[in-house]
C-alpha positions in Angstrom: 0.0 0.0 0.0 1.4 3.4 -0.9 0.4 6.8 0.3 -1.7 7.1 -2.9 -4.1 4.9 -1.0 -4.5 7.7 1.5 -7.0 9.2 -0.9 -9.2 6.2 -0.1 -8.8 6.4 3.7 -11.5 7.5 6.1 -9.9 10.2 8.3 -12.2 12.0 10.8 -11.1 15.3 12.4 -8.3 14.7 14.8 -6.8 11.7 13.0 -3.3 12.1 11.5 -3.2 12.4 7.8 -0.5 10.2 6.2 2.4 12.4 5.1 6.1 12.2 4.2 7.0 10.3 7.4 4.3 7.7 6.6 5.6 7.3 3.0 9.1 6.7 4.2 8.0 4.1 6.7 5.9 2.4 4.1 8.9 2.2 1.8 10.9 0.5 4.5 8.1 -1.8 5.4 7.9 -2.8 1.7 11.5 -4.0 1.9 11.0 -6.2 4.9 10.5 -9.9 4.3 7.1 -10.8 5.7 6.3 -14.5 6.1 2.7 -15.4 5.8 1.0 -15.3 9.2 3.8 -13.3 10.9 2.3 -11.2 13.7 2.6 -7.5 13.1 1.8 -4.5 15.4 1.4 -0.9 14.4 1.5 1.6 17.2 0.2 5.2 17.0 -1.8 3.8 14.1 -3.9 6.8 13.1 -5.8 5.8 10.0 -4.3 2.3 10.1 -2.5 2.7 6.8 0.7 0.8 8.0 -1.3 -2.0 9.5 -3.2 -2.4 6.3 0.0 -2.6 4.3 1.3 -5.3 6.6 -2.0 -7.2 6.4 -1.9 -7.1 2.6 1.5 -8.7 2.7 0.0 -11.6 4.6 0.7 -10.5 8.2 -1.6 -11.2 11.1 -2.0 -7.5 11.8 -2.8 -5.6 15.0 -3.0 -1.8 15.3 -3.3 0.3 18.4 -3.9 4.0 19.3 -4.9 5.9 22.4 -7.4 7.9 20.3 -10.9 6.6 20.0 -11.3 8.5 16.7 -8.2 6.8 15.4 -9.3 3.4 16.5 -12.7 3.9 14.7 -11.0 5.2 11.6 -8.6 2.3 11.5 -11.4 -0.2 11.8 -13.4 1.5 9.1 -10.4 1.6 6.8 -9.7 -2.1 7.4 -13.3 -2.9 6.3 -13.0 -0.4 3.3 -9.8 -2.2 2.1 -11.1 -5.7 2.9 -8.2 -6.3 5.3 -8.3 -8.3 8.5 -6.8 -6.0 11.2 -7.3 -6.3 15.0 -7.6 -2.7 16.2 -7.1 -1.9 19.9 -7.3 1.2 22.0 -4.6 2.0 24.6 -1.2 3.4 25.5 1.5 2.0 23.2 2.0 -1.7 24.1 -0.4 -1.8 27.0 -3.2 -3.5 25.0 -0.9 -6.3 23.9 1.0 -6.9 27.1 2.3 -10.5 27.1 2.1 -10.9 23.4 5.0 -11.1 20.9 5.3 -9.8 17.4 7.6 -10.4 14.5 7.2 -6.8 13.2 6.4 -3.5 14.9 6.0 -0.2 13.1 5.6 3.2 14.8 5.0 6.7 13.5 4.9 8.6 16.8 4.7 12.3 17.7 8.3 13.6 17.6 8.1 17.3 16.9 9.8 19.4 19.7 7.4 21.7 21.5 7.7 24.2 24.3 5.3 22.5 26.6 7.1 19.9 28.8 4.2 17.4 28.6 2.4 16.2 25.6 -1.1 17.7 25.0 -4.0 15.8 26.4 -6.2 16.5 23.4 -6.4 18.4 20.1 -4.7 18.1 16.7 -1.3 18.9 18.1 -1.3 15.7 20.1 -0.3 14.0 16.9 3.1 15.7 16.7 3.9 17.6 20.0 6.5 15.6 22.0 8.1 17.9 24.6 11.1 20.2 24.3 13.4 17.5 22.9 10.7 15.7 20.8 11.3 12.5 22.8 8.3 12.1 25.1 7.0 9.1 23.0 10.3 8.0 21.5 11.9 7.2 24.9 8.8 5.3 25.9 8.8 3.4 22.7 12.4 2.4 23.2 11.6 1.1 26.6 8.3 -0.7 25.8 8.7 -2.2 22.3 11.6 -4.6 23.1 9.3 -6.5 25.4 6.8 -7.3 22.7 9.4 -8.2 19.9 9.7 -11.9 19.2 13.1 -13.4 18.6 14.4 -12.0 15.3 11.5 -9.5 15.4 12.0 -6.1 13.6 11.0 -2.6 14.8 10.7 0.2 12.3 10.2 3.7 13.8 10.3 7.0 12.0 11.3 10.3 13.5 12.8 13.7 12.7 16.5 14.4 12.9 15.5 17.2 15.4 14.4 14.6 18.0 17.7 12.8 18.6 18.3 9.9 16.3 21.5 8.9 18.2 19.5 8.8 21.4 17.0 6.4 19.8 19.8 4.1 18.5 21.5 4.1 21.9 18.3 3.3 23.8 17.4 0.4 21.6 20.9 -1.0 21.8 20.8 -0.8 25.6 17.6 -2.8 25.3 19.5 -5.6 23.5 18.5 -4.8 20.0 20.7 -4.4 16.9 19.7 -0.9 15.7 20.7 1.2 12.7 19.3 3.8 10.3 17.4 2.1 7.5 16.4 5.2 5.5 16.8 9.0 5.4 15.0 11.7 3.5 15.2 15.5 3.6 11.9 17.3 3.3 10.9 21.0 3.6 9.3 22.1 6.9 5.6 21.8 6.9 3.3 24.4 8.5 3.9 23.3 12.1 7.7 23.1 11.7 7.8 26.4 9.9 5.9 28.1 12.6 8.4 26.9 15.2 11.6 27.4 13.1 12.7 30.5 15.1 12.1 28.6 18.4 14.1 25.6 17.0 17.0 28.1 16.3 16.9 29.5 19.8 16.9 26.0 21.3 19.9 25.1 19.1 18.0 22.3 17.4 18.7 23.8 13.9 21.1 26.2 12.3 19.9 29.7 11.6 17.8 29.8 8.4 17.1 26.1 8.3 13.9 25.3 6.4 14.0 21.5 6.1 14.4 18.4 8.3 15.7 15.0 7.8 13.2 12.2 8.3 14.9 9.0 9.6 13.6 5.4 9.9 15.4 3.4 12.6 15.4 -0.3 12.2 16.1 -2.5 15.2 16.2 -6.3 15.4 16.0 -8.6 18.4 18.8 -11.2 18.5 17.1 -14.6 18.4 19.4 -15.8 21.2 18.8 -12.9 23.5 16.9 -13.2 26.7 13.4 -11.9 26.4 12.8 -8.8 28.6 9.9 -8.6 31.0 6.8 -6.8 29.6 6.9 -3.1 30.5 3.9 -0.8 31.1 2.7 0.9 27.9 3.4 4.6 27.3 1.0 7.2 26.2 0.3 6.8 22.5 -0.9 9.7 20.4 -4.3 10.9 19.4 -3.4 11.0 15.7 -4.3 14.2 14.0 
């Protein structure tokens, strides 16, 4: 499934519209070998487009989001595209505690924002992620290793502004083999453009910067590694 399919997605107000980060993650997903029946999990699912792509490749797909609107949209889109997807509501991995997956995809909020905590509601909940952009990323790095099966793969997309080295280091500390699978430079969108001067003051970008680098981090659980205990889920996003 490509982002062209987004024109055929149901997306109520407050549910994240697939964009450049979605497209890059879909491209990385397309390169993964997916055996028929492998269990996949898409966190921060929004419209469910990544879960649909995995299901079309033969995965036994699960999607999760904290937003009721996103959960409803993902369920409707699964029906619209004739895909079997289990859609759950809850904080990151909380709804699947004790389960294991061969593939996990995540497109979380990662845009640095002045507020120290993520918003509880509204469209900005889809992208605001604290002053360093890592409110959700750090939680993902802690929670996802516990639901990865041996040899399981995590694909997570983020901006270069939100600390790619920190993501790699956290996943490696959790026992995963982590590296950058893809990069793409894209112009700032409306939200990033509005915050460009603040990014400069924070030292997140050089003066005059008008673009960001999107990065997909790929991490793999060593099949011989000891499985970590399940950790409590972290707050997922209300996709916008």
